[in-house]
Structure formats: C-alpha cells, structure tokens
N, C-alpha and C positions, 0 to 999 in steps of 0.2 A: 146186274145188284146181287149182292149177297144177302138172301133174306134170313141168314140166321143171325144178323146183327139185331140187337134189341133196340128199342127206343128208351131213351132217359126215364120216361115214367117206367116202363118194365124193369130197369135196373133199379130205380128207387122203390119199386113194390117188391123185388127179389130182395133188396137189403133189408127192408121193413120186416119181410118175412122171418129173416133170420134175426129180428127182435134188435137191429141197428136203426138208431133213429137218423132220419134224414131231412133235409131242408132244400128248397132250391135255390140255385144261384145261377148266374150269368158272368160271361167275360165281357168285360167292358173295354172297348179300344182306347188307348191313350197315344197320342201322335207322338211319333218317335220312340215309344217306348213298348214294353210287352204289355198284353192287355192286363187288367187287374179283375180280381174276382169281387162280385158285389151280391151280397146274399137279395133275394126278391122280397123277403119279409123282414120286418124288425125283430129285434130279440130272438135272432135264429137260433141260439145255443139252446135256449130254453123251449123255444116252439117247436123244434125238431120233433119229429114222431114217427111211430110206425103204424099208424092209423092209416089204413088202405083207403078210407073215405076222403081224408083230409090231403093224403099224397095226391088222389085223383084231382080234386078240386084245384090245387096248386100247379099241377103240371097241364091241366087243361087250359088254366088262365096264363100259364107261361109255357107254351109247348117248346120253347127253345131252351127253357132252363136244363140244367144239369143237376143232378143229385150230389147235395154237400152232405158230410158227417161232421158233426160237432167233436173236437176233440177235448179231452181231460177227464175229469172224474165219472162224468155220465156215460161215456162209451169205454174208457179205457185206453183209448188211442192217443199216443202221442207221436207228433211231427217234428223232426229235426230238419230245419231248412238250412243247408249249408250254401250260400252263395254270395 
C-alpha cells in the first residue's frame, strides 16, 4: 500500500489551510447510471468551512465522505461541465 496517499479528511484540512472552504459529500449509486454526488449536510454552499474542528467532526461522522468545494462568488471557482 502506498502510504503517501492522504485520507479524505487530510485533503479537506489541507484545502482549508489554504483558505478554501469545504463540505463533505458522498457518491450515491444509481442503478444503470453513473453515481450522483450528494452533500452530507444541508445548505452546503453556505456551511462549507475552513474551520479544522468542524471539518474533523464532519469527516469523523462520515469517514467515507469526500471533500467538496462550493463554486461561485464565495470561492471564485467556476466549473464548466460538458457532457
């Protein structure tokens, strides 16, 4: 096993350290289709945070969650999804 791989919590904390707010999300399987992304929290765009204590609580509660980054004016990130 490659021990240089980081856990999702470590990635979320590294993003937060760079002042990029994050929230936890999971991939939810759909029969016959690609999985869909589902935030683990409500109002994720506003609740995304850089607070390491909150991130720790979230990723302890949902250890299989992945870090999500809200797009738009809060982060300045824009996504173009062409498919």
